C-alpha positions as CSV (number, residue, x, y, z in Angstrom):
1,M,-20.1,-13.1,11.7
2,A,-22.5,-15.0,9.4
3,A,-21.0,-16.9,6.5
4,S,-23.0,-14.8,4.0
5,T,-21.6,-11.6,5.6
6,I,-18.0,-12.9,5.5
7,E,-18.4,-13.8,1.8
8,L,-19.8,-10.3,1.0
9,L,-16.9,-8.7,2.8
10,R,-14.4,-11.0,1.0
11,T,-15.9,-10.2,-2.4
12,A,-15.7,-6.5,-1.6
13,R,-12.1,-6.6,-0.5
14,K,-11.1,-8.6,-3.5
15,R,-12.8,-6.1,-5.8
16,E,-11.1,-3.2,-4.1
17,L,-7.8,-5.1,-4.3
18,A,-8.1,-5.6,-8.1
19,L,-9.0,-2.0,-8.5
20,G,-6.0,-1.0,-6.5
21,Y,-3.7,-2.8,-8.8
22,R,-5.4,-1.3,-11.8
23,I,-5.0,2.2,-10.3
24,F,-1.3,1.6,-9.9
25,A,-1.1,0.4,-13.6
26,A,-3.0,3.5,-14.7
27,L,-0.4,5.7,-12.9
28,G,2.3,3.9,-14.8
29,W,3.5,1.8,-11.8
30,G,4.3,-1.9,-11.6
31,D,5.0,-2.5,-15.3
32,L,7.9,-4.7,-14.3
33,G,5.8,-6.6,-11.8
34,D,7.6,-4.6,-9.1
35,G,5.2,-4.2,-6.2
36,H,2.2,-5.7,-4.5
37,I,-1.0,-4.8,-2.6
38,S,-2.5,-7.1,-0.1
39,A,-5.9,-7.7,1.5
40,R,-6.4,-9.7,4.7
41,D,-9.0,-12.4,4.4
42,P,-11.9,-11.5,6.7
43,E,-12.4,-15.2,7.8
44,R,-8.9,-16.7,7.7
45,T,-7.2,-13.6,9.2
46,D,-3.7,-15.1,9.1
47,C,-4.1,-15.4,5.3
48,F,-4.1,-12.6,2.7
49,W,-4.8,-12.0,-1.0
50,L,-2.3,-10.8,-3.6
51,L,-2.3,-10.6,-7.3
52,N,-0.8,-13.8,-8.8
53,T,2.5,-13.5,-10.6
54,N,1.1,-14.3,-14.0
55,T,-1.2,-11.2,-14.3
56,P,0.0,-7.7,-15.2
57,F,-1.4,-5.0,-12.9
58,A,-3.6,-3.5,-15.7
59,Q,-5.4,-6.8,-16.1
60,A,-6.1,-7.5,-12.4
61,K,-9.5,-8.9,-11.6
62,A,-10.8,-10.7,-8.5
63,D,-10.3,-14.1,-10.3
64,N,-6.5,-13.3,-10.6
65,L,-6.0,-13.0,-6.9
66,V,-4.4,-15.8,-4.8
67,L,-4.8,-16.4,-1.1
68,I,-1.5,-16.9,0.7
69,G,-1.3,-18.9,3.9
70,P,0.8,-18.1,6.9
71,D,3.7,-20.2,5.7
72,G,3.6,-18.8,2.1
73,E,1.6,-21.7,0.8
74,L,-1.1,-21.2,-1.9
75,A,-4.4,-21.4,0.1
76,G,-6.8,-20.3,-2.6
77,G,-7.0,-19.1,-6.2
78,D,-4.8,-20.1,-9.1
79,G,-1.4,-18.8,-10.1
80,G,2.1,-18.1,-8.8
81,V,2.8,-16.6,-5.4
82,N,4.7,-13.4,-5.2
83,W,7.4,-14.5,-2.7
84,P,8.9,-11.1,-1.9
85,G,5.4,-9.8,-1.4
86,Y,4.7,-12.6,1.1
87,L,8.0,-11.8,2.9
88,I,7.1,-8.2,3.3
89,H,3.3,-8.3,3.8
90,R,3.0,-11.3,6.1
91,P,5.0,-9.9,9.1
92,I,3.4,-6.5,8.8
93,L,-0.2,-7.9,8.8
94,A,0.7,-10.2,11.6
95,A,2.1,-7.3,13.7
96,R,-0.8,-5.0,12.9
97,P,-4.3,-6.4,13.7
98,D,-5.7,-2.9,13.1
99,I,-4.9,-3.0,9.4
100,S,-6.2,-5.2,6.5
101,S,-4.0,-4.0,3.6
102,V,-0.4,-3.1,2.7
103,A,0.6,-1.3,-0.5
104,H,4.1,-1.1,-2.1
105,T,5.5,-0.5,-5.5
106,H,8.5,1.2,-7.2
107,T,7.6,4.7,-8.3
108,P,9.4,7.6,-10.1
109,Y,9.7,9.7,-7.0
110,G,9.3,7.4,-4.0
111,T,12.2,5.2,-5.0
112,P,14.8,7.9,-5.6
113,F,13.6,9.7,-2.5
114,S,14.1,6.5,-0.5
115,A,17.8,6.5,-1.5
116,Q,18.3,9.5,0.8
117,A,17.0,7.4,3.8
118,R,15.4,10.4,5.5
119,P,11.9,11.3,6.7
120,F,9.4,13.7,5.2
121,A,9.1,17.2,6.5
122,P,5.6,18.9,6.6
123,I,6.3,21.0,3.5
124,T,3.0,20.5,1.7
125,Q,-0.7,19.9,2.6
126,E,-0.3,16.2,1.6
127,A,2.9,15.8,3.6
128,C,0.9,16.7,6.8
129,V,-0.9,13.4,6.5
130,F,2.4,11.6,7.3
131,F,3.5,14.1,10.0
132,E,4.6,12.1,13.0
133,D,3.1,9.1,11.3
134,H,5.8,7.5,9.1
135,A,9.1,5.8,9.6
136,V,12.3,5.2,7.8
137,F,13.7,1.7,7.3
138,D,17.5,2.3,7.0
139,D,18.6,-1.2,6.0
140,E,20.7,-2.5,3.1
141,E,18.6,-5.6,2.3
142,V,16.8,-3.8,-0.6
143,Q,16.0,-7.1,-2.3
144,V,13.9,-8.7,0.5
145,Q,14.8,-12.4,0.6
146,S,14.1,-13.3,4.2
147,A,11.4,-13.4,6.7
148,E,13.8,-11.7,9.1
149,C,14.0,-8.7,6.8
150,G,10.2,-8.5,6.7
151,A,10.0,-8.6,10.4
152,R,12.5,-5.7,10.6
153,I,10.4,-3.7,8.3
154,A,7.3,-4.4,10.4
155,A,9.2,-3.4,13.6
156,A,10.4,-0.1,11.9
157,L,6.9,0.7,10.7
158,G,5.5,0.3,14.2
159,A,2.1,1.9,14.4
160,C,2.7,4.3,11.5
161,R,0.6,4.6,8.3
162,G,3.7,4.6,6.0
163,I,7.4,3.9,5.8
164,V,10.3,4.9,3.5
165,L,12.3,1.8,2.7
166,R,15.9,2.9,2.0
167,G,16.9,2.3,-1.6
168,H,13.6,0.5,-2.2
169,G,10.7,2.9,-2.1
170,L,7.5,3.6,-0.2
171,L,5.1,1.4,1.7
172,T,1.7,2.2,3.3
173,V,-0.9,0.4,5.3
174,G,-4.6,0.9,6.0
175,A,-7.6,-0.5,7.6
176,S,-8.9,-1.1,4.1
177,V,-7.5,-1.5,0.6
178,E,-8.9,1.9,-0.1
179,E,-6.9,3.5,2.7
180,A,-3.6,1.7,1.8
181,V,-3.9,2.7,-1.9
182,A,-5.0,6.3,-1.2
183,W,-2.1,6.9,1.3
184,F,0.4,5.3,-1.1
185,V,-0.7,7.7,-3.9
186,M,-0.5,10.6,-1.6
187,M,2.9,9.5,-0.2
188,E,4.3,9.4,-3.7
189,R,3.2,13.0,-4.2
190,V,4.9,13.9,-1.0
191,A,8.2,12.3,-2.2
192,E,7.8,14.2,-5.5
193,A,7.5,17.5,-3.7
194,H,10.6,16.8,-1.6
195,L,12.7,16.0,-4.7
196,K,11.4,19.0,-6.7
197,V,11.6,21.8,-4.1
198,G,14.9,23.5,-3.6
199,A,14.7,25.2,-0.2
200,P,11.3,24.3,1.4
201,R,10.0,26.2,4.4
202,P,8.3,23.5,6.6
203,L,5.0,24.2,8.3
204,S,4.9,24.4,12.1
205,A,4.1,21.2,14.0
206,T,0.8,22.9,15.1
207,A,-0.2,23.7,11.6
208,A,0.8,20.2,10.4
209,R,-1.3,18.5,13.1
210,F,-4.3,20.7,12.3
211,A,-4.2,19.8,8.7
212,K,-3.6,16.1,9.4
213,A,-6.7,15.9,11.6
214,D,-8.8,16.9,8.7
215,L,-7.0,15.0,5.9
216,A,-6.0,11.7,7.5
217,T,-9.4,10.1,7.9
218,E,-11.1,7.0,6.7
219,Q,-13.7,9.1,4.8
220,Q,-10.9,11.1,3.0
221,A,-9.1,7.9,2.0
222,R,-12.3,6.4,0.6
223,S,-13.0,9.7,-1.3
224,I,-9.5,9.6,-2.8
225,F,-9.8,6.0,-3.8
226,N,-13.1,6.6,-5.5
227,F,-11.7,9.7,-7.4
228,L,-8.8,7.6,-8.5
229,V,-11.2,4.9,-9.8
230,G,-13.4,7.5,-11.5
231,H,-10.5,9.4,-13.0
232,H,-8.4,6.5,-14.3
233,L,-10.8,3.5,-14.6
234,A,-14.2,5.0,-15.4
235,A,-13.9,4.3,-19.1
236,L,-13.6,0.5,-18.4
237,P,-16.8,-1.6,-18.7
238,S,-18.3,-2.4,-15.3
239,S,-17.3,-6.1,-15.7
240,A,-13.7,-5.0,-15.8
241,R,-14.0,-3.0,-12.7
């Protein structure tokens, strides 16, 4: 890949990553600095970009991102490194060469749902996206402080697009930042439905798979991401987006 192509891809990923953080902020998430979204660097594929620890999600721009090396060292950008973010994202990205982004934050429905340590049922249209495609991490290390815990999360996630982290919240992955963010927003809606419905009647496996085939696509994720930007961030000047 030519150097100019790599730089264009890096610039695009960093822009999407900053937008992802701003979307989370617009939805009221991450106000305590709790959470992180990553983007794998297209050239140094064992490194990934995160928002530095000095910048609130709502103020995220490409210039506020830091490149984190394989050992957690600062490999580019300026600012503090989100250490729990490194411990979670590094092993997942290392185990999944098919993805370039991981998204996680603490949300009003995903976090309390995670305390039940159970999987989703196909009770809504959006839940079908995660049918046979999410996992549960039933572990008591809710404050991730070790690389070993990150590796256990990666192993539990396997090839899925999302995982429920017991007592911690939700996490999603994607081939792009757009996908990881879109699936995370959708997964939060699924958690909300599970907490609000009293006696759901799940869809059949056949119906869930049929819906998933139409909904769980790269094109759909990009559309969701663009709608989120348009709905929540369109009033911002282009320089801020």
